[in-house]
C-alpha positions in Angstrom: -0.2 -0.4 -0.1 1.2 3.5 -0.8 1.6 5.8 2.2 1.3 9.6 1.7 2.9 12.0 4.8 0.3 13.5 7.4 1.2 17.1 7.0 4.6 18.0 9.1 3.8 15.1 12.3 6.5 12.8 10.3 3.9 10.3 10.1 2.9 8.1 7.0 -0.3 6.9 6.4 -2.5 4.5 3.6 -4.3 7.0 1.6 -8.0 6.3 3.0 -8.8 6.8 7.0 -11.6 4.8 8.5 -14.8 6.9 10.2 -15.5 5.4 13.8 -18.1 7.4 14.6 -20.9 4.1 13.4 -19.5 2.0 15.9 -21.5 1.4 19.4 -24.3 3.5 17.8 -25.3 1.6 14.2 -23.4 -0.9 14.1 -22.6 -3.6 17.2 -19.1 -4.1 18.5 -18.8 -7.7 16.8 -19.3 -5.9 13.3 -17.0 -3.0 14.0 -14.3 -6.0 14.9 -15.0 -7.6 12.0 -14.8 -4.5 10.1 -11.5 -3.3 11.4 -10.1 -6.2 10.6 -10.9 -6.3 7.1 -9.8 -2.7 6.9 -6.5 -3.8 8.1 -6.3 -6.6 6.4 -6.3 -4.5 3.3 -3.5 -2.8 4.1 -5.3 0.4 5.8 -3.7 2.1 8.9 -5.8 5.0 10.2 -8.5 5.5 12.5 -10.9 8.0 13.4 -13.2 8.8 16.5 -14.1 11.3 18.6 -15.2 10.8 22.2 -18.5 12.4 21.3 -19.4 9.8 19.0 -21.9 9.1 18.6 -23.6 10.9 21.8 -26.0 12.8 19.2 -28.3 9.1 19.2 -30.7 8.4 22.1 -29.2 6.2 25.0 -25.6 6.7 23.7 -23.2 8.9 26.2 -20.3 9.7 24.1 -16.7 7.6 23.3 -18.9 4.6 22.7 -16.4 4.6 19.5 -13.2 4.8 21.4 -14.1 1.9 23.5 -14.8 -0.4 21.4 -11.3 0.7 19.3 -10.1 0.0 22.4 -11.6 -3.8 23.1 -10.7 -4.4 19.2 -7.1 -3.5 19.9 -6.7 -5.1 23.3 -8.0 -8.5 21.4 -5.6 -8.3 19.2 -2.0 -8.0 20.8 0.5 -5.6 18.7 -2.1 -4.0 16.3 -1.8 -1.3 18.2 1.8 -0.6 16.4 -0.1 -1.1 13.1 -2.7 1.6 13.1 -3.0 4.9 14.4 -6.1 6.4 15.9 -7.2 10.0 15.2 -9.3 11.0 18.4 -10.5 14.6 19.0 -12.3 16.4 22.0 -13.8 19.5 22.4 -17.1 18.6 22.1 -20.2 19.1 24.4 -20.6 16.0 26.8 -23.6 17.1 28.2 -22.1 17.3 31.4 -20.4 20.8 33.3 -16.4 21.3 32.0 -16.6 18.4 29.8 -16.1 20.6 26.3 -14.3 22.9 25.1 -10.3 23.8 24.5 -8.9 24.6 27.9 -5.9 23.4 28.8 -6.8 21.8 31.6 -9.8 19.5 29.6 -7.8 18.9 26.9 -5.1 16.9 28.9 -9.0 15.4 31.2 -10.2 14.4 27.7 -6.6 12.8 26.1 -6.9 11.1 29.6 -10.4 9.5 29.4 -9.7 8.4 25.7 -6.6 6.9 26.0 -8.5 4.7 29.0 -11.3 3.8 26.8 -8.8 3.3 23.9 -6.7 0.8 26.0 -3.7 2.6 24.7 -1.2 4.9 26.8 -0.2 6.7 23.2 
């Protein structure tokens, strides 16, 4: 698979990023795992998610996508070194202080995302 530089980050990625906003919302964990497996098996390596996915749906609190990706990584030892995960913070999570781009909230949101993703980077 040909890769392309990701701006000035020093990373290179395959030319397609998998959007994980459907995990835990419109598709279940088993289907999510199957899609992620197929994605990586075809040579792709970048996954997009966010702490807020998919809070807008009834019964969803946010963080479900990250949690499913974290369980997928945990079930596949060594996979974390093969993929790049892009997550986002800042959107309203429905709790006081759990939104925005203050230094304190970004630091807390990153820690929370890393915990849900079962990774330390």
